[in-house]
Phi, psi and omega in degrees: 000316181298316183291322177297321180292329176295315186296314182299317180293320181295312182296322178298319180295318181295316180297319176300320181290318179293324180292322177295318178299322182288344179272350179283148179289159177283136182265157178233129173239156179219160179282341183246123187271164177292131180084000183294138179258167170056039175284129182298145183286349175261015185292143167264152175258114179272136182240112183243120182256148179283346175222164183294139179227142182286151176299320179301317180298313179300314181298319183287336186269338195274139166208157181219142182225132002298146186303128181221131180292140180189175177225153175248131177224157183286140173259314185217094180056225187248018178249339185228130179229168177214134170264128183237126182291141178301318178234174180298150177294153175292144183284150175051047183236140176264119180254145179239122180255131177230146176235117179286161177297137178221174176248136180278183182296329179272011180072020173273153178281137168248115181296146173288156181208156179222134175211160182235155179207158178237135186278157176277171175254135175253103184302129178199172177280127177269330181193164177230133180229160182250215184298139178062022179078012182297124177297140180238141173247164187301133182094351179289134179274151180234160175282156182297142180075012178297137174266129184258140178239121176266118183258135182243165185268357185208163176286126187261167180255098194300325186293342180264353185268136180234121177248127178246146170236116190061235177260008183253146170285125184275150170272117183242150177242124185269141170294164182303322179276001181058027177256001177209154177221141181246151176211151182257142175264012179302138180088347178275144183295152178291147183129189182297150180211145178238126180250130181230140164256116193277142178299151175114347177288176183226157166270179185287355172252014172091002178286137182271146167292112195280341181207165182281127174271131184232133176239113178265122181221193174206141178262119181217155174283136177230138174276111190261013185286161179287135177225166176249123182288140182248149179282336173212163189293143168258133176250114188247127182278122187232124175293159182226023175282170186299327179288346182272345184283150344274146188278164177258137169090004178293324184302323184278354179293142176287318181216144173232118175263127175249135186207158176293130174260244178241156177068021178079008181263142176268161174230158184240138164241117183265127183249131186233135163266333178230119188266130177287175189294338179212127176229140175149184003291169182239145177224194188280162179272173177228176177306318181292330182299318181297322178293321179293328177295324178286317183296322189251020162053045186232192176251129182266119177263131182201175177233111179074167181196135181289164177296323178297317177289324176298320177293324180293316183295326181288328182291323179220084195302136172238126182301130183226141176240117182268167179309125187225129174307133177095354176243285172279158176213159178270121182283155180283169174307150015270016168268143181227152178300143007270005184261048178224016180275121187234166177215146176263148184307314180297330181279340167300310177298317180295324179294322180293314183290324188274328186248336186222047183291345180281345178298128180292154179298142178202141173236139180296125179298121179229123171215125184298123185279151172251110186247144178294163172303144180214189180289153182290140173218073185282331179229129179235130175252133171237090189297324182302337180246011175060029190249150171229136183241131180237135181280130177252103184293339177296326181244355181066029182232164179259139176254140189257132172233129179235123185047044177079359179261126178277127188281141178223161172266120183299331182289323184269335185069026183233157177301141171297126184248117184256119182289317178220144181238129177239131167255110183261121186262126181210182180276129179250133182242135178257119185251125180268100185250344178052048186244018176098352178273358187127181182292331184222151169249136176278131177235143185231136177283120172237016186245012177233252179196164179187189177266158175212156171242146177229143181235123188209129179052042172082006180237153181245147182217168177219164183181198184237128172266153177210157176236103177264356178215119182293346178248029180213161187299151177297147173254137180245121177238120176293157183299335178278002176099352180286129178281127185279132174257151181270130181282160167305146179108190185275121175250123183256126179240117174269115178264117183231165180283000000 
């Protein structure tokens, strides 16, 4: 009897306790406490309930301020959930989380609650800027000697920071607030360049820089003059005799082909996707000019034309624009006829739009090449054109001297800077046409194939050029099999026998 009484009393006590417990509200616990500091920005907010609660009820009750996109998902049945931000939480920000009162699955009350926490700051580079504060993105090219500014989200501890440019530790200058540092690229060779802020440095409150910041760029000469964009290329015939020097507008050309005309004098065909404000002087075309017009799908601008060239143009038509009042004009001294016919960039576009709007749009393919190391080519002689090209490592360009004259762009008043030099070897034919140009006219094959040499960034390569389409660009293939791409900037092509 005594044992039975004890059992009855015990069961009664347990039942009473369970009944009491069932009258208590459902509780909520979280992994982040009220007032907690230094909360990582990638944290989830865990919500643990003492009784099952539906996902829909939790989603309806949850809010966070400042408003932040995120999702709530189940972690363990209906008692544990987690809110995950769509992106990382903002640094050094106080967030307030609220849960409205809800009813659990068993119809128990879940009291509302509110708590706040503050995220930590993760020191890192927020942006990098170049000249005049211009923002730079990964892959953006910069001019030689550009000063770069690294901007941080916090005051840094300079003595702990390590910045490298290429393989060298850079000398940087920190701002007074230690939130930015500047460095100069002066003295670094032209070509691809990588700037890194190495992990392990600290801000002034001891937070570590968690990872290495990398900015990939390249140091290259860029022509910054004003130009007018063209829908398709303009090919402009430019004389190269002594009276024509120095010409205007050559620096802005995408390509310049130089070849022998008559009397041992060379002529130029300058090809533009974007026309500078002034180009010239202008003279007549040659047989090779017509072929270039076909290959580069553009309009040939010139002054006058021989009967032989007219006949060749009629046999395989190339769109041509001759000197026209209102478009070309004669410049004042020190330019004198016949080497004083000029054209302005906007009028190049007007001539294309007004007279040859039916020509399809086309842009000369330009992609900066990545070439393997090769033999040095700091000086290149092209005897057939009386030219010497010398490499300037500071800008990564070649300077041209012809018969002792260093070429400049007359509009810029600066030496002409050639990004890539190609000597194209082909078959040359002397045609006896007797039309007043001399005993013979030089004609060059551009519609089959031949050898070429290319010089880029102070190194020399060789390969084979080919024309698989007389109305498409020439293809240049290096001996190793790599198809050569033409870089942005001026590409100078000496067409030689």
